[in-house]
C-alpha positions in Angstrom: 108.9 57.7 131.7 106.5 55.9 129.4 108.3 52.6 129.8 108.3 53.0 133.6 104.6 53.6 133.6 104.0 50.5 131.3 106.2 48.4 133.5 104.4 49.6 136.6 101.0 48.5 135.1 102.4 45.1 134.2 104.0 44.6 137.7 100.8 45.8 139.4 98.8 43.2 137.5 101.4 40.6 138.5 101.2 41.7 142.2 97.4 41.4 142.2 97.7 38.0 140.6 100.0 36.9 143.4 97.5 38.2 146.0 94.7 36.3 144.2 96.8 33.1 144.2 97.2 33.5 148.0 93.5 34.0 148.7 92.0 31.6 146.1 93.1 28.1 147.0 93.1 26.6 143.5 96.0 24.8 142.0 96.5 27.5 139.4 99.8 29.4 139.1 99.7 33.1 139.8 101.0 33.8 136.3 97.7 32.3 134.9 95.7 34.6 137.2 97.8 37.5 135.9 97.2 36.6 132.2 93.5 36.3 132.8 93.4 39.6 134.8 95.4 41.4 132.1 93.1 40.0 129.4 90.1 41.2 131.3 91.6 44.6 131.8 92.4 44.9 128.1 89.0 43.5 127.1 87.0 46.0 129.3 89.2 48.9 128.3 90.4 49.7 131.8 93.9 49.3 130.4 94.4 50.3 126.8 96.8 48.3 124.6 99.1 51.4 124.0 99.5 51.7 127.8 101.5 48.4 127.9 102.4 47.5 124.3 106.0 48.5 124.0 107.1 47.0 127.4 105.1 43.8 126.7 106.8 43.4 123.3 110.2 43.9 125.0 109.4 41.3 127.6 108.4 38.8 124.9 111.6 39.5 123.0 113.8 38.7 126.0 111.7 35.8 127.2 114.3 33.2 126.1 116.8 34.8 128.5 114.4 34.2 131.4 114.6 30.4 130.8 118.4 30.3 131.5 118.0 30.0 135.3 115.4 27.2 134.9 117.7 25.3 132.5 120.6 25.6 134.9 118.4 24.3 137.7 117.5 21.3 135.5 121.1 20.6 134.8 122.0 20.8 138.5 119.2 18.3 139.3 120.0 15.8 136.6 120.3 12.9 139.1 116.7 13.5 140.2 115.4 13.8 136.6 117.1 10.6 135.3 114.6 8.1 136.7 111.6 10.0 135.2 113.3 10.8 131.9 111.2 8.4 129.7 107.8 9.8 131.0 109.1 13.3 130.4 110.2 12.5 126.9 106.6 11.3 126.2 104.7 13.9 128.1 106.5 17.1 126.9 105.8 16.6 123.1 102.3 15.4 123.8 101.4 18.4 125.9 103.2 20.8 123.6 101.2 19.6 120.6 98.0 19.8 122.7 98.7 23.4 123.8 99.6 24.4 120.3 96.3 22.9 119.0 94.1 24.5 121.6 95.9 27.9 121.2 95.5 27.7 117.4 91.8 26.8 117.7 91.2 29.6 120.2 93.0 32.1 117.9 90.9 30.9 114.9 87.7 31.3 117.0 88.6 34.9 118.0 89.5 35.8 114.4 86.2 34.4 113.0 84.3 36.2 115.7 86.1 39.4 114.8 85.4 39.0 111.1 81.7 38.5 111.8 81.5 41.7 113.8 82.7 43.7 110.7 
């Protein structure tokens, strides 16, 4: 029952994110709205970490399985991707490094802020 409740919380946040995406006409994916919403709920204490922790860890563990349909879709559309292959080969590593750098700096900032509070 605990896992059903945790999944219900996560799916509720996802549903609200989809509704926000519908009503806020910005070019931001609903998943980003969901991440920000869940972050705010955890930050404010409206949702406590133990209320979603085990199910969230499970979802992170199986995340690679979720990429299989996207990979198959890419393989099926190889003829469309071939003309833009060179830009993709350049853009993907550059953006990956950029995201890793920003994520690392953000994590460091939060850790320093947490240490100062102690």
